[in-house]
N, C-alpha and C positions, 0 to 999 in steps of 0.2 A: 070605512075600514075592514079590514079583513085579517085573518091570523093564517100562518103558515107555518109548516114543521121546520124546526132549525135544530142542530146539534152541536155538540162540542165534542169533538175527537182529539184527545192527547196523540199526538203523531212521534214517531221514531222511539217508539216504546211499548210495552205491552203492560206496562205497569200504572195505573190510574194516577192521575195527579203529578205525573212525570212527564218527560219529554215536552213538546211544544204544542199548546193548545191552538186548535183551529175549528173556527166556526164553519158549519156545512150547512148549506140550504139545498136539499135533494132535488127539490122541484122549483126552479127560479123563473120558469118560462111566465112571463107576463108582468114580471118586476121591472120597473123603469130604472137607468143609472140611478137616479135620486134615492129611490126606494133602497136600493142595494147598498148604497153608500151610508143612508141612515141606520140600515140594519148591521154593517159593518161596525159602526160608530158606538151603537148601543151594545155590541158584544164586546167591544173593547180588548180583543185578542189581536195578536199581531196581523193575522189575516182572517178572513173570511171567504169562502169558496161559495159561488154560485153555479149549481148545474144547471144545465139548459139543454135543448134539443139542437141539433146542428144538420146542416145539409152537407157538410164536408168530412164528418166524422161520427163516430158512434155517439159522443156526446160533445156538448161545448162546455167550456168553464171560465168563469170571470173571477177575478182576485181582488179583495178590496182590503187596505188597512183602514184603521179608524178613520184617516184623514184623505184617502186617495184610492184610486184604483191603481194596481200593478200588473206588468205583463204575465208574469210567472212567479209561482210559489210553489217550492218542493213539498213542505211539510202540510199544506193544505190540500195538495193533490194526494199525498199518501194517506190523509186522515180522510178524503173523500172516498177512496177507494176501499179502503179499510171498512168504512161503513157500508159501502154497495156489497161488499163480500159477505158482511154479517147479514145482509138483506136477500143474499141468495145468487150473486153475481159468481158465475162459474169461474173456476181457473182457467186462465189463457190469455190471450193478448187481445186488447182492446185500443180504440183510437181516441184520442181527446183533442179537441178543436182549442187552442189558445190563442192570446194576442200575437204570440210570436210563431204560429203555426200548428200543424198537426203533429202530434206527439204519440208515441207508442206506449202504453202502459201494460205491465205483465204482473199478472196477480198469480201468485204461486197457491198451492193447497193448504198450506200452511199459515196463510193469511199475509204473507209477506208481499209488498207491493213494489214494483220496480219501475222507475219514471225514466224514460229515454229522454235525455236533455239536448239542446242544440249543439250544432258543430261549434268547439271551441275557438274563442278569439282571444288572443294574449297579447298585449302591447306592456313594453318596460315602461315606466314613467320617471322622468327627471323631477324629483322632488326631494328637498331636504330631509335627513333623518331627524334633524331638529325639530322642523314642523310637525313631522309625524308623531315623534315621541310627546311634543308638547300636546297634541290633540289627544291622544291615548292616554296621557298622565303615565308614562312609564320610561325608563331611563334610556336615552339615546344610544349608549354604550351596548346595551343590552341588544338593541336592534342592529346596530353595527356587526356586532359580533357572530350574529345569525344569517349575514349578508354576503358571506363570501362567494357562495355558489347560487344563494336563491335572492334575487332582486327584487325590489319594489316593483309590482306589475299589477295592471288591471286585467282581471280574467273573467271572462264570460262564457256560460253555456245557456244563456237566456237572459240572465241578469248581469251586469258588471258590478265586481268587486275590487276594491283594492287589497291585494293580498299582501299582508307584513308578518315575515317571519321573526320569532323572537327566541331568545335563547333556552329560558327556564320556565316550568311552570308556575313558579311563583312570580314570575315577571307577568305572565297572563294573569294570575289570580291578583295581584295587587295593582293592577291598570286601574287608574282613576280617569275615566274619560270626560273630556269637556265636550259636551253635546253639540254645542254651537261651532267649537272649532272642528269637529268632524263633519258636521253638516257641510262646512265650507270647503275642507280638504276634500270631502268626496265630489262636490260641484266642481272643484278645479280639474279633478282628474276623469270627470264624467263618469262617476260610478255611483251605484245606489246605496254602497255602504262599504265599512272597512271589515276584513276578516284578519283578527289576530290569532296567531297559533304558535305552538311550539310541539318538537316531537318529543318532550318530556312529558309524556302521558300519565294519567291515573293508573290505567288498567294496562296489564302486560300486553294483551291482545291489540291494544289500540295503537294505530299508526300516529295519530297527533291529539292534540286537545285545543279547542278554538274557541274564540268569543266573536260575535259579530254585531256590529253597532250601526244602524242605519237611521239616525233621528230625521233627516230628510225626509223619508217615506213614511214616517209617523211611528216607526219601531226604535226607540232608544237602544235597547239591547234585546235580540231575539233568542230565545231560549236553545233552539236546534234548528239549523237552517238548511234546507235541502238544496238550495240554488247555489247557496255559498259553497257548500260541500262538492258539488259539482264543479263548480270553478276552481276550487282549490287543488281538487284531483287533477284537472287537467293542467293546471299551473305546475304541480309537483312533477308531472310527465313531461311537460315541455321543457323544464329546466333540468332534468335529470337527476332528480333529488335521490332516485334510487338505483344510478348507474343503469345497468342492462338487466337488473334485475326487479322489475316492476312486479309488485305482489299482484295476485290474482284479484284480490279485494283488499281495498283500503276500509278501515274502521276508524270513524271521525267521531271522539267525545265532544260534547257540547252541553251547556246549560247547568253545570254544576254551580257556579258562582251566582247563578239566580235561583237556585234551589227547584231547577227542573231537568235534572240530567237525562240526556238522550244520547243515542248512538245512530249515525248515519252510517250506512254501508255504501260504497263507491267502487264500481267496477268500470275498468277502462279497457274496452276490448274493441269492437268495432264502432262503437258509441261511448258516450259517457253516459252511465246509467247510475241512478241513486236510488237506494232501497231501504225500506223499513217497514215497521208494524205500526199498528194504531189501536186505540182501545176507547170506545165511547164512554163518555163521562156524564153526559147530559143528553136529553131526548125530549123535546117538548115543543112549543109552540111560541110564535111572536106576532105582536100585533102589528101590522105594517101600515105606516102613514099613508093616506090618501096621495096619489102623484098630483102635483101642481097643474101638470099639462091636462091630465084627464079632468080636473075641477073646473079648467078653463074651457075645454070642449062641452062640458055638460051645462056650463053657465048660459 
């Protein structure tokens, strides 16, 4: 058995114990898939990021929820590079190899990290509002009232999410999600999870307020979600939510209803970019279980 360094970085915030907590293993070379999964299960945060060497980019990263590997994670990326900035990474552009390809990461001098996401893919889905309302525990009329110009659609900038607009902030806050129904609904539309949002935000400067549920990926409710924020930004652009007056930057609130408030910045220029800051709240070590394959080879 050996020990390795591990951190918890709260992402999309600069206030400790808010935003979205991510596990970060700065040097994961030599860890097997089973070992990484076991560490992520032990950390019990929505995602843990494992930084590794790469032949295709400056770094390689893999992401694990407590139950499975996922191809992309926004907040764990922001958290990883917030940590690297604290360790002396110079401001500028670097490249990151992920399961969905090589992405550009920009680190600003103030510690803000910008993640360039995949080219958006967006498709409308033919699914009844009653089923969506039942899964989310909201009033179907509140969904239909927000749907005049913004349909139900699956949007992806690396991970697919069913994007669901609703009328008021009170509708978002009073949602009583049925996790099994949400998992079945997400599976039915080939999505990772469901992002429920309203333009009726808490802060005057915020564009919208959202909640994201992905029980099928081992994340019943994610506090602040970078991949879903990129997806909803692309969705709003695709369906003309701002007519011809697209803001230079969208500001997406999330996490308030799980006592982990955070803010995601989204820019839609030549590509979808998601930005935020992070703060390290834990820095220690973890004992790594021996890998079963290594034990077999040694026997």
